[in-house]
PDB file of N, CA, C and O in Angstrom, chain B, residues numbered from 101:
ATOM      1  N   MET B 101      45.310 -58.719 -15.132  1.00  0.00           N
ATOM      2  CA  MET B 101      43.833 -59.626 -14.534  1.00  0.00           C
ATOM      3  C   MET B 101      42.753 -60.050 -15.254  1.00  0.00           C
ATOM      4  O   MET B 101      42.075 -59.291 -15.946  1.00  0.00           O
ATOM      5  N   ARG B 102      42.562 -61.171 -15.136  1.00  0.00           N
ATOM      6  CA  ARG B 102      41.249 -61.689 -16.410  1.00  0.00           C
ATOM      7  C   ARG B 102      39.870 -61.672 -15.660  1.00  0.00           C
ATOM      8  O   ARG B 102      39.539 -62.135 -14.569  1.00  0.00           O
ATOM      9  N   GLU B 103      39.132 -60.930 -16.689  1.00  0.00           N
ATOM     10  CA  GLU B 103      37.620 -60.747 -15.758  1.00  0.00           C
ATOM     11  C   GLU B 103      36.669 -61.933 -16.361  1.00  0.00           C
ATOM     12  O   GLU B 103      36.989 -62.662 -17.301  1.00  0.00           O
ATOM     13  N   VAL B 104      35.990 -61.962 -15.962  1.00  0.00           N
ATOM     14  CA  VAL B 104      34.897 -62.898 -15.827  1.00  0.00           C
ATOM     15  C   VAL B 104      33.696 -62.622 -15.681  1.00  0.00           C
ATOM     16  O   VAL B 104      33.042 -62.506 -14.644  1.00  0.00           O
ATOM     17  N   LYS B 105      33.144 -62.420 -17.674  1.00  0.00           N
ATOM     18  CA  LYS B 105      31.355 -61.717 -17.545  1.00  0.00           C
ATOM     19  C   LYS B 105      30.448 -62.619 -16.966  1.00  0.00           C
ATOM     20  O   LYS B 105      30.566 -63.783 -17.349  1.00  0.00           O
ATOM     21  N   LEU B 106      29.201 -62.275 -15.789  1.00  0.00           N
ATOM     22  CA  LEU B 106      28.578 -63.073 -15.571  1.00  0.00           C
ATOM     23  C   LEU B 106      27.278 -62.891 -16.496  1.00  0.00           C
ATOM     24  O   LEU B 106      26.904 -61.930 -17.168  1.00  0.00           O
ATOM     25  N   LYS B 107      26.775 -64.049 -16.303  1.00  0.00           N
ATOM     26  CA  LYS B 107      25.571 -64.304 -17.183  1.00  0.00           C
ATOM     27  C   LYS B 107      24.105 -63.648 -16.577  1.00  0.00           C
ATOM     28  O   LYS B 107      23.263 -62.985 -17.183  1.00  0.00           O
ATOM     29  N   ASN B 108      24.131 -64.093 -15.141  1.00  0.00           N
ATOM     30  CA  ASN B 108      23.463 -63.721 -14.267  1.00  0.00           C
ATOM     31  C   ASN B 108      23.771 -62.193 -13.432  1.00  0.00           C
ATOM     32  O   ASN B 108      24.576 -61.341 -13.809  1.00  0.00           O
ATOM     33  N   ASP B 109      22.767 -62.111 -12.029  1.00  0.00           N
ATOM     34  CA  ASP B 109      23.135 -60.754 -11.406  1.00  0.00           C
ATOM     35  C   ASP B 109      24.210 -61.561  -9.999  1.00  0.00           C
ATOM     36  O   ASP B 109      24.533 -60.874  -9.030  1.00  0.00           O
ATOM     37  N   VAL B 110      24.654 -63.084 -10.118  1.00  0.00           N
ATOM     38  CA  VAL B 110      25.613 -63.407  -9.361  1.00  0.00           C
ATOM     39  C   VAL B 110      25.989 -64.870  -9.765  1.00  0.00           C
ATOM     40  O   VAL B 110      25.326 -65.672 -10.421  1.00  0.00           O
ATOM     41  N   ILE B 111      27.361 -65.023  -9.140  1.00  0.00           N
ATOM     42  CA  ILE B 111      27.601 -66.928  -9.383  1.00  0.00           C
ATOM     43  C   ILE B 111      28.613 -67.244  -8.160  1.00  0.00           C
ATOM     44  O   ILE B 111      29.583 -66.573  -7.808  1.00  0.00           O
ATOM     45  N   ARG B 112      28.092 -68.520  -7.578  1.00  0.00           N
ATOM     46  CA  ARG B 112      29.282 -68.824  -6.554  1.00  0.00           C
ATOM     47  C   ARG B 112      30.579 -69.208  -6.773  1.00  0.00           C
ATOM     48  O   ARG B 112      31.149 -69.493  -7.826  1.00  0.00           O
ATOM     49  N   LEU B 113      30.918 -69.183  -5.794  1.00  0.00           N
ATOM     50  CA  LEU B 113      32.393 -69.345  -6.096  1.00  0.00           C
ATOM     51  C   LEU B 113      33.043 -70.740  -6.118  1.00  0.00           C
ATOM     52  O   LEU B 113      34.238 -70.890  -6.376  1.00  0.00           O
ATOM     53  N   GLY B 114      32.460 -71.446  -5.921  1.00  0.00           N
ATOM     54  CA  GLY B 114      32.488 -72.905  -6.646  1.00  0.00           C
ATOM     55  C   GLY B 114      32.640 -72.814  -8.040  1.00  0.00           C
ATOM     56  O   GLY B 114      33.644 -73.141  -8.672  1.00  0.00           O
ATOM     57  N   GLN B 115      31.386 -72.263  -8.578  1.00  0.00           N
ATOM     58  CA  GLN B 115      31.177 -72.169 -10.108  1.00  0.00           C
ATOM     59  C   GLN B 115      31.858 -71.530 -10.702  1.00  0.00           C
ATOM     60  O   GLN B 115      31.845 -71.532 -11.933  1.00  0.00           O
ATOM     61  N   LEU B 116      32.894 -70.570  -9.760  1.00  0.00           N
ATOM     62  CA  LEU B 116      33.964 -69.606 -10.703  1.00  0.00           C
ATOM     63  C   LEU B 116      35.216 -70.160 -10.639  1.00  0.00           C
ATOM     64  O   LEU B 116      36.198 -70.078 -11.376  1.00  0.00           O
ATOM     65  N   LEU B 117      35.031 -70.638  -9.796  1.00  0.00           N
ATOM     66  CA  LEU B 117      36.550 -71.667  -9.930  1.00  0.00           C
ATOM     67  C   LEU B 117      36.618 -73.125 -10.398  1.00  0.00           C
ATOM     68  O   LEU B 117      37.640 -73.810 -10.393  1.00  0.00           O
ATOM     69  N   LYS B 118      35.448 -73.499 -10.788  1.00  0.00           N
ATOM     70  CA  LYS B 118      35.244 -74.561 -12.166  1.00  0.00           C
ATOM     71  C   LYS B 118      35.258 -73.955 -13.053  1.00  0.00           C
ATOM     72  O   LYS B 118      36.211 -74.296 -13.753  1.00  0.00           O
ATOM     73  N   LEU B 119      34.362 -72.693 -13.739  1.00  0.00           N
ATOM     74  CA  LEU B 119      34.861 -71.959 -14.748  1.00  0.00           C
ATOM     75  C   LEU B 119      36.090 -71.605 -15.269  1.00  0.00           C
ATOM     76  O   LEU B 119      36.257 -71.803 -16.473  1.00  0.00           O
ATOM     77  N   ILE B 120      36.988 -71.122 -14.616  1.00  0.00           N
ATOM     78  CA  ILE B 120      37.927 -70.765 -14.552  1.00  0.00           C
ATOM     79  C   ILE B 120      38.809 -71.687 -14.799  1.00  0.00           C
ATOM     80  O   ILE B 120      39.912 -71.436 -15.285  1.00  0.00           O
ATOM     81  N   ASP B 121      38.335 -73.054 -14.431  1.00  0.00           N
ATOM     82  CA  ASP B 121      39.420 -74.136 -14.836  1.00  0.00           C
ATOM     83  C   ASP B 121      40.685 -74.281 -13.372  1.00  0.00           C
ATOM     84  O   ASP B 121      41.805 -74.614 -13.759  1.00  0.00           O
ATOM     85  N   VAL B 122      40.607 -74.156 -12.509  1.00  0.00           N
ATOM     86  CA  VAL B 122      41.812 -74.093 -11.271  1.00  0.00           C
ATOM     87  C   VAL B 122      41.102 -75.456 -10.603  1.00  0.00           C
ATOM     88  O   VAL B 122      41.941 -76.270 -10.216  1.00  0.00           O
ATOM     89  N   VAL B 123      39.981 -75.775 -10.439  1.00  0.00           N
ATOM     90  CA  VAL B 123      39.395 -77.326 -10.697  1.00  0.00           C
ATOM     91  C   VAL B 123      38.562 -77.722 -11.315  1.00  0.00           C
ATOM     92  O   VAL B 123      37.641 -77.036 -11.759  1.00  0.00           O
ATOM     93  N   ASP B 124      38.796 -79.606 -11.569  1.00  0.00           N
ATOM     94  CA  ASP B 124      38.265 -80.196 -12.381  1.00  0.00           C
ATOM     95  C   ASP B 124      36.553 -80.377 -12.121  1.00  0.00           C
ATOM     96  O   ASP B 124      35.582 -80.046 -12.802  1.00  0.00           O
ATOM     97  N   ALA B 125      36.656 -80.888 -11.139  1.00  0.00           N
ATOM     98  CA  ALA B 125      35.410 -81.340 -10.206  1.00  0.00           C
ATOM     99  C   ALA B 125      34.744 -79.928  -9.283  1.00  0.00           C
ATOM    100  O   ALA B 125      35.517 -79.073  -8.851  1.00  0.00           O
ATOM    101  N   GLY B 126      33.517 -79.848  -9.103  1.00  0.00           N
ATOM    102  CA  GLY B 126      32.897 -79.273  -8.086  1.00  0.00           C
ATOM    103  C   GLY B 126      33.567 -79.978  -6.440  1.00  0.00           C
ATOM    104  O   GLY B 126      33.795 -79.449  -5.352  1.00  0.00           O
ATOM    105  N   SER B 127      33.715 -81.454  -6.982  1.00  0.00           N
ATOM    106  CA  SER B 127      33.794 -81.990  -5.355  1.00  0.00           C
ATOM    107  C   SER B 127      35.083 -81.525  -4.498  1.00  0.00           C
ATOM    108  O   SER B 127      35.241 -81.662  -3.285  1.00  0.00           O
ATOM    109  N   ASP B 128      36.387 -80.659  -5.888  1.00  0.00           N
ATOM    110  CA  ASP B 128      37.358 -80.475  -5.891  1.00  0.00           C
ATOM    111  C   ASP B 128      37.463 -79.272  -4.929  1.00  0.00           C
ATOM    112  O   ASP B 128      38.428 -79.250  -4.165  1.00  0.00           O
ATOM    113  N   VAL B 129      36.544 -78.252  -4.896  1.00  0.00           N
ATOM    114  CA  VAL B 129      36.314 -77.124  -4.445  1.00  0.00           C
ATOM    115  C   VAL B 129      36.534 -77.159  -3.060  1.00  0.00           C
ATOM    116  O   VAL B 129      36.992 -76.216  -2.415  1.00  0.00           O
ATOM    117  N   LYS B 130      36.276 -78.021  -2.701  1.00  0.00           N
ATOM    118  CA  LYS B 130      35.769 -77.966  -1.133  1.00  0.00           C
ATOM    119  C   LYS B 130      37.422 -78.155  -0.206  1.00  0.00           C
ATOM    120  O   LYS B 130      38.005 -77.337   0.506  1.00  0.00           O
ATOM    121  N   ALA B 131      37.807 -79.606  -0.601  1.00  0.00           N
ATOM    122  CA  ALA B 131      39.338 -79.556  -0.645  1.00  0.00           C
ATOM    123  C   ALA B 131      40.275 -78.139  -0.992  1.00  0.00           C
ATOM    124  O   ALA B 131      41.282 -77.949  -0.310  1.00  0.00           O
ATOM    125  N   LEU B 132      39.936 -77.243  -1.982  1.00  0.00           N
ATOM    126  CA  LEU B 132      40.825 -76.192  -2.638  1.00  0.00           C
ATOM    127  C   LEU B 132      40.864 -74.921  -1.119  1.00  0.00           C
ATOM    128  O   LEU B 132      41.777 -74.364  -0.509  1.00  0.00           O
ATOM    129  N   LEU B 133      39.588 -74.914  -1.033  1.00  0.00           N
ATOM    130  CA  LEU B 133      39.497 -73.868   0.117  1.00  0.00           C
ATOM    131  C   LEU B 133      39.267 -73.918   1.313  1.00  0.00           C
ATOM    132  O   LEU B 133      38.767 -73.029   2.003  1.00  0.00           O
ATOM    133  N   ALA B 134      39.721 -75.268   1.731  1.00  0.00           N
ATOM    134  CA  ALA B 134      40.471 -75.681   3.022  1.00  0.00           C
ATOM    135  C   ALA B 134      41.346 -75.434   3.544  1.00  0.00           C
ATOM    136  O   ALA B 134      41.609 -75.042   4.681  1.00  0.00           O
ATOM    137  N   GLU B 135      42.178 -75.802   2.186  1.00  0.00           N
ATOM    138  CA  GLU B 135      43.735 -75.096   2.114  1.00  0.00           C
ATOM    139  C   GLU B 135      43.768 -73.476   2.510  1.00  0.00           C
ATOM    140  O   GLU B 135      44.665 -73.132   3.280  1.00  0.00           O
ATOM    141  N   GLY B 136      43.103 -72.752   2.164  1.00  0.00           N
ATOM    142  CA  GLY B 136      43.031 -71.444   2.855  1.00  0.00           C
ATOM    143  C   GLY B 136      43.749 -70.398   1.462  1.00  0.00           C
ATOM    144  O   GLY B 136      43.789 -69.168   1.440  1.00  0.00           O
ATOM    145  N   VAL B 137      44.158 -71.174   0.602  1.00  0.00           N
ATOM    146  CA  VAL B 137      44.592 -70.402  -0.967  1.00  0.00           C
ATOM    147  C   VAL B 137      43.413 -69.479  -1.759  1.00  0.00           C
ATOM    148  O   VAL B 137      43.550 -69.048  -2.904  1.00  0.00           O
ATOM    149  N   VAL B 138      42.560 -69.328  -1.143  1.00  0.00           N
ATOM    150  CA  VAL B 138      41.475 -68.610  -2.128  1.00  0.00           C
ATOM    151  C   VAL B 138      41.121 -67.292  -1.601  1.00  0.00           C
ATOM    152  O   VAL B 138      40.694 -67.294  -0.447  1.00  0.00           O
ATOM    153  N   THR B 139      41.219 -66.004  -2.288  1.00  0.00           N
ATOM    154  CA  THR B 139      40.728 -64.855  -1.209  1.00  0.00           C
ATOM    155  C   THR B 139      39.599 -64.272  -2.449  1.00  0.00           C
ATOM    156  O   THR B 139      39.432 -64.424  -3.659  1.00  0.00           O
ATOM    157  N   VAL B 140      39.024 -63.589  -1.414  1.00  0.00           N
ATOM    158  CA  VAL B 140      37.790 -63.088  -2.818  1.00  0.00           C
ATOM    159  C   VAL B 140      38.025 -61.207  -1.211  1.00  0.00           C
ATOM    160  O   VAL B 140      38.055 -60.936  -0.011  1.00  0.00           O
ATOM    161  N   ASN B 141      38.118 -60.524  -2.828  1.00  0.00           N
ATOM    162  CA  ASN B 141      37.904 -58.861  -2.334  1.00  0.00           C
ATOM    163  C   ASN B 141      39.398 -58.968  -0.995  1.00  0.00           C
ATOM    164  O   ASN B 141      39.306 -58.345   0.063  1.00  0.00           O
ATOM    165  N   GLY B 142      40.610 -59.815  -1.318  1.00  0.00           N
ATOM    166  CA  GLY B 142      41.532 -59.564  -0.287  1.00  0.00           C
ATOM    167  C   GLY B 142      41.515 -60.290   1.187  1.00  0.00           C
ATOM    168  O   GLY B 142      42.393 -60.124   2.033  1.00  0.00           O
ATOM    169  N   GLU B 143      40.330 -61.143   1.344  1.00  0.00           N
ATOM    170  CA  GLU B 143      40.418 -62.032   2.581  1.00  0.00           C
ATOM    171  C   GLU B 143      40.107 -63.715   2.044  1.00  0.00           C
ATOM    172  O   GLU B 143      39.495 -64.255   1.122  1.00  0.00           O
ATOM    173  N   VAL B 144      40.788 -64.068   3.028  1.00  0.00           N
ATOM    174  CA  VAL B 144      40.288 -65.959   2.692  1.00  0.00           C
ATOM    175  C   VAL B 144      38.702 -66.407   2.671  1.00  0.00           C
ATOM    176  O   VAL B 144      37.866 -66.249   3.561  1.00  0.00           O
ATOM    177  N   GLU B 145      38.616 -66.759   1.920  1.00  0.00           N
ATOM    178  CA  GLU B 145      37.534 -67.744   1.764  1.00  0.00           C
ATOM    179  C   GLU B 145      37.068 -68.883   1.842  1.00  0.00           C
ATOM    180  O   GLU B 145      37.127 -69.397   0.725  1.00  0.00           O
ATOM    181  N   THR B 146      36.455 -69.826   2.874  1.00  0.00           N
ATOM    182  CA  THR B 146      36.691 -71.245   2.423  1.00  0.00           C
ATOM    183  C   THR B 146      34.812 -71.610   2.437  1.00  0.00           C
ATOM    184  O   THR B 146      34.447 -72.690   2.903  1.00  0.00           O
ATOM    185  N   ARG B 147      33.633 -70.480   1.821  1.00  0.00           N
ATOM    186  CA  ARG B 147      32.688 -71.106   1.639  1.00  0.00           C
ATOM    187  C   ARG B 147      32.674 -71.355   0.229  1.00  0.00           C
ATOM    188  O   ARG B 147      33.163 -70.587  -0.599  1.00  0.00           O
ATOM    189  N   ARG B 148      32.170 -72.318  -0.003  1.00  0.00           N
ATOM    190  CA  ARG B 148      32.381 -72.779  -2.035  1.00  0.00           C
ATOM    191  C   ARG B 148      31.032 -72.215  -2.022  1.00  0.00           C
ATOM    192  O   ARG B 148      30.891 -72.086  -3.238  1.00  0.00           O
ATOM    193  N   GLY B 149      29.651 -71.674  -1.380  1.00  0.00           N
ATOM    194  CA  GLY B 149      28.641 -71.357  -1.469  1.00  0.00           C
ATOM    195  C   GLY B 149      28.531 -69.599  -2.105  1.00  0.00           C
ATOM    196  O   GLY B 149      27.769 -69.129  -2.950  1.00  0.00           O
ATOM    197  N   ARG B 150      29.639 -68.937  -1.285  1.00  0.00           N
ATOM    198  CA  ARG B 150      29.586 -67.569  -1.615  1.00  0.00           C
ATOM    199  C   ARG B 150      29.410 -67.075  -2.194  1.00  0.00           C
ATOM    200  O   ARG B 150      30.388 -67.040  -2.941  1.00  0.00           O
ATOM    201  N   GLN B 151      28.289 -66.155  -2.709  1.00  0.00           N
ATOM    202  CA  GLN B 151      27.911 -65.615  -3.872  1.00  0.00           C
ATOM    203  C   GLN B 151      28.572 -64.539  -4.857  1.00  0.00           C
ATOM    204  O   GLN B 151      28.010 -63.500  -4.512  1.00  0.00           O
ATOM    205  N   LEU B 152      29.266 -64.285  -5.670  1.00  0.00           N
ATOM    206  CA  LEU B 152      29.696 -63.062  -6.010  1.00  0.00           C
ATOM    207  C   LEU B 152      28.877 -62.155  -6.891  1.00  0.00           C
ATOM    208  O   LEU B 152      27.864 -62.486  -7.507  1.00  0.00           O
ATOM    209  N   VAL B 153      29.494 -60.869  -6.870  1.00  0.00           N
ATOM    210  CA  VAL B 153      28.759 -60.323  -7.590  1.00  0.00           C
ATOM    211  C   VAL B 153      29.711 -59.270  -8.587  1.00  0.00           C
ATOM    212  O   VAL B 153      30.933 -59.419  -8.593  1.00  0.00           O
ATOM    213  N   ALA B 154      29.371 -58.710  -9.025  1.00  0.00           N
ATOM    214  CA  ALA B 154      29.981 -57.874 -10.278  1.00  0.00           C
ATOM    215  C   ALA B 154      30.671 -56.970  -9.337  1.00  0.00           C
ATOM    216  O   ALA B 154      30.053 -56.365  -8.462  1.00  0.00           O
ATOM    217  N   GLY B 155      32.315 -56.844  -9.557  1.00  0.00           N
ATOM    218  CA  GLY B 155      33.463 -55.906  -8.999  1.00  0.00           C
ATOM    219  C   GLY B 155      33.984 -56.848  -7.759  1.00  0.00           C
ATOM    220  O   GLY B 155      34.869 -56.335  -7.073  1.00  0.00           O
ATOM    221  N   ASP B 156      33.625 -57.925  -7.453  1.00  0.00           N
ATOM    222  CA  ASP B 156      34.353 -58.829  -6.806  1.00  0.00           C
ATOM    223  C   ASP B 156      35.695 -59.396  -7.653  1.00  0.00           C
ATOM    224  O   ASP B 156      35.867 -59.419  -8.871  1.00  0.00           O
ATOM    225  N   GLN B 157      36.422 -59.763  -6.764  1.00  0.00           N
ATOM    226  CA  GLN B 157      38.025 -59.981  -7.309  1.00  0.00           C
ATOM    227  C   GLN B 157      38.447 -61.407  -6.362  1.00  0.00           C
ATOM    228  O   GLN B 157      38.587 -61.565  -5.149  1.00  0.00           O
ATOM    229  N   VAL B 158      38.562 -62.271  -7.454  1.00  0.00           N
ATOM    230  CA  VAL B 158      39.540 -63.670  -6.484  1.00  0.00           C
ATOM    231  C   VAL B 158      40.455 -63.693  -6.959  1.00  0.00           C
ATOM    232  O   VAL B 158      40.759 -63.263  -8.071  1.00  0.00           O
ATOM    233  N   SER B 159      41.326 -64.422  -5.867  1.00  0.00           N
ATOM    234  CA  SER B 159      42.383 -64.703  -6.475  1.00  0.00           C
ATOM    235  C   SER B 159      43.030 -65.936  -5.800  1.00  0.00           C
ATOM    236  O   SER B 159      43.095 -65.998  -4.572  1.00  0.00           O
ATOM    237  N   VAL B 160      43.606 -67.115  -6.758  1.00  0.00           N
ATOM    238  CA  VAL B 160      43.806 -68.181  -6.188  1.00  0.00           C
ATOM    239  C   VAL B 160      45.144 -68.500  -6.761  1.00  0.00           C
ATOM    240  O   VAL B 160      45.609 -67.717  -7.589  1.00  0.00           O
ATOM    241  N   HIS B 161      45.719 -69.407  -6.465  1.00  0.00           N
ATOM    242  CA  HIS B 161      47.596 -69.582  -6.448  1.00  0.00           C
ATOM    243  C   HIS B 161      48.104 -68.502  -7.564  1.00  0.00           C
ATOM    244  O   HIS B 161      48.831 -69.069  -8.380  1.00  0.00           O
ATOM    245  N   GLY B 162      47.997 -67.627  -7.735  1.00  0.00           N
ATOM    246  CA  GLY B 162      48.768 -66.311  -8.124  1.00  0.00           C
ATOM    247  C   GLY B 162      47.706 -65.862  -9.165  1.00  0.00           C
ATOM    248  O   GLY B 162      48.026 -64.761  -9.615  1.00  0.00           O
ATOM    249  N   GLU B 163      46.749 -66.254  -9.611  1.00  0.00           N
ATOM    250  CA  GLU B 163      46.005 -65.724 -10.665  1.00  0.00           C
ATOM    251  C   GLU B 163      44.843 -65.056 -10.116  1.00  0.00           C
ATOM    252  O   GLU B 163      44.176 -65.576  -9.222  1.00  0.00           O
ATOM    253  N   ASP B 164      44.495 -63.585 -10.765  1.00  0.00           N
ATOM    254  CA  ASP B 164      43.277 -63.133 -10.228  1.00  0.00           C
ATOM    255  C   ASP B 164      42.239 -62.354 -11.070  1.00  0.00           C
ATOM    256  O   ASP B 164      42.487 -61.430 -11.844  1.00  0.00           O
ATOM    257  N   VAL B 165      41.121 -62.852 -10.803  1.00  0.00           N
ATOM    258  CA  VAL B 165      39.888 -63.190 -11.497  1.00  0.00           C
ATOM    259  C   VAL B 165      38.869 -61.874 -11.305  1.00  0.00           C
ATOM    260  O   VAL B 165      38.054 -61.995 -10.390  1.00  0.00           O
ATOM    261  N   ARG B 166      38.834 -60.617 -12.084  1.00  0.00           N
ATOM    262  CA  ARG B 166      37.381 -59.895 -11.754  1.00  0.00           C
ATOM    263  C   ARG B 166      36.278 -60.622 -12.101  1.00  0.00           C
ATOM    264  O   ARG B 166      36.335 -61.431 -13.027  1.00  0.00           O
ATOM    265  N   VAL B 167      35.153 -60.412 -11.392  1.00  0.00           N
ATOM    266  CA  VAL B 167      34.002 -60.365 -11.684  1.00  0.00           C
ATOM    267  C   VAL B 167      33.310 -59.659 -12.282  1.00  0.00           C
ATOM    268  O   VAL B 167      32.675 -59.051 -11.420  1.00  0.00           O
ATOM    269  N   VAL B 168      32.871 -59.182 -13.653  1.00  0.00           N
ATOM    270  CA  VAL B 168      32.365 -58.000 -14.273  1.00  0.00           C
ATOM    271  C   VAL B 168      30.820 -58.413 -14.609  1.00  0.00           C
ATOM    272  O   VAL B 168      30.072 -57.606 -15.162  1.00  0.00           O
TER     273      VAL B 168
END
């Protein structure tokens, strides 16, 4: 499992997906989320503005990322 360290207290889901190179541009995030392939803590997430905090786990296309 890959870990991403936060610089601040929170990061938005769309920002995280760009940071881990799942999407090339922010505009691609909405389409990816609409496919229902992104989960946060085991539940499908469709909001790109979802705030993630330390301990949250994001999975997309078989890649698991933990926010620390």
